[in-house]
N, C-alpha and C positions, 0 to 999 in steps of 0.2 A: 855723627849727629848727637846733639844734646837734647835730652828729653826734659820738657818743662811741664810740671803738673799744673793743671788748671782746668777751667771750663771754657770751651770755645764758644763764644756767643757771637762775636763780630770782630772785625779788624778795622782799625782806623789808621790813617797814615798822613804824614805831612812832609813835604819836600822843601828844601831850602835852595837858594840860588847857587850855592857851592856844591850841589848834588847830594847833600846830606839828607837823610830821611828818617822818620820816626814811625814805627808801627807798633800796635798793641793788640793784645788778646785780653779782653775784659775778664775779670775774675770777681767772685763775690767779695764784698768788703769784709775784712776781718774786724775792723774797728780799732781805734786807738787802744793800745794796751800799755800799761805801766812798764817803763824800761825799754820799750821797743820804739825804734824810729818809725815814721809813717811811710818812708820810702827807702828801699835798700838796693844799692848797686850790686849787681851779681857778678858779671865778668867783663873783661875787656879782652878782645881777641883781634888778631890781624891775619888776613889771608889774601889770596889773589881775588881780584874782582871777577864776578861771574859774567862772562860775555853774553850769556843767554838771559841774564837779569832775573833768574829764578830765586837765587838765594841772596840775602837771608829771607826766610819764609817761616811762617807759623803753620802748623798742622799740615806739613807737606810730606809726611811719610805714610803712604797708604797702608791701611790695616793696623796702624798703631792704636793701642787702647788709651793713650794719653795724648794731650796736646804736645806737639813737638816743635822744635826749632831747628831749622836747617841753616848751617853756616858753611862758608868755604873752609876747608881744612885750616885750622889755626896753625900758624907757623911762627918760629922764633928767629929765623935767619933768612935774610933777603939780600939781593944785590942792590947796590946803590941805585938811586933813581927808579926803583921798581914801582909799578903801579900796584896799589894795595887797597884794601878796604878795612877800616877799623870798625868794630862792632862793640857797642856798650849796651849791656842789658841791665834791667832793674825790675824790682817787684814793688809795685805801689800797693801797700797794705790798706791805706785809708785816706790818702791825700787827694784833694780835689782842688785844682787851680793851676796857675801858670807854672811851667817847669822848663828847665833847660838841660840838655844833654851836651857833653863836650868830651873831647879827648885832647890830651897834651902829649907831646914828645919832647923830652929834655935830655941833656947829657949827664945830669946828676940828679939824684933823688931830691925832689923838692926844688930843683933849680929852675931857671927861667925856661920858658917854652921855646923850642926852635921850630916847632910846628904845632898848630892847633886848629880845631874847627868847633863850631857850636851850632846847635839847632834847637829851637824852642817850640813848644806846643802847649796845649792845655791838657793836664793829666787828670786821671781819675783811677780808681782802683783797677789795676790791670797788670799784666806782665808786659814790659816794654823792651824794644830794641831800637837803638839809634845806629845808623849806618853812615859811615863817612868815607867816601872815595878820596884817595890821596896819592901823592907821589912822595916816596921816601927821600931823605936828604942825599946829597951827592958826596957827603963826607962819610967814609967808613967809620965804624966804631960801635960802642955799646950805648944804647939809648934806653931810657926809662919811659914807659908809656903809662898814662893814667886816664881813666875814664871817670867822669863825675856827673852827678845828677843834682841840680840845684832846684829847690822848691821855694815857692812864695817869692819873697823879695830877693832871693838869691843868697841869703845868708845861711840857710839850712842846706847842707851839702853831704852827700855820701859818695865815697870814692873807692875804686878798685885799681890795682896797678899790676904791671908786669914788665919784663925785660925783652928787648929786641936787639938783635945784632944785625948791623948793616955792613956788608962785605963787598970787596971788589971782585 
């Protein structure tokens, strides 16, 4: 499990037609600070989907003294055509307005997407997680995954990335 510091006030969520969802735990606004972006992408992880539908979840570790985030075990190697869930997290320091979360899978760094999903919502100062159910490609190989958060008109973007191996 990954611990996320913050104050648990309430949780909001939004689901898209593709099964993607966005959930947040509000946090006190820090306010715009010189040299800091107003929204920071945290991690991109991929794991098995939870058949019980419990994870991902905020504040789901009984007895913890901090707000927590529960994810399926992040993995880096999967079989072709595996059912997975991509998770993209971000920390909204001071942004209020429309935002879009997305993940991309490509065969080269910065290359065209072979797979992607997007979900949008209205963001406010919070810790956020976007969850994307997906089926991995049928072609084995090394893939590069990236998770991005767009704010405003979509021109401001923060991104995190990782590597994924798809094997037979």
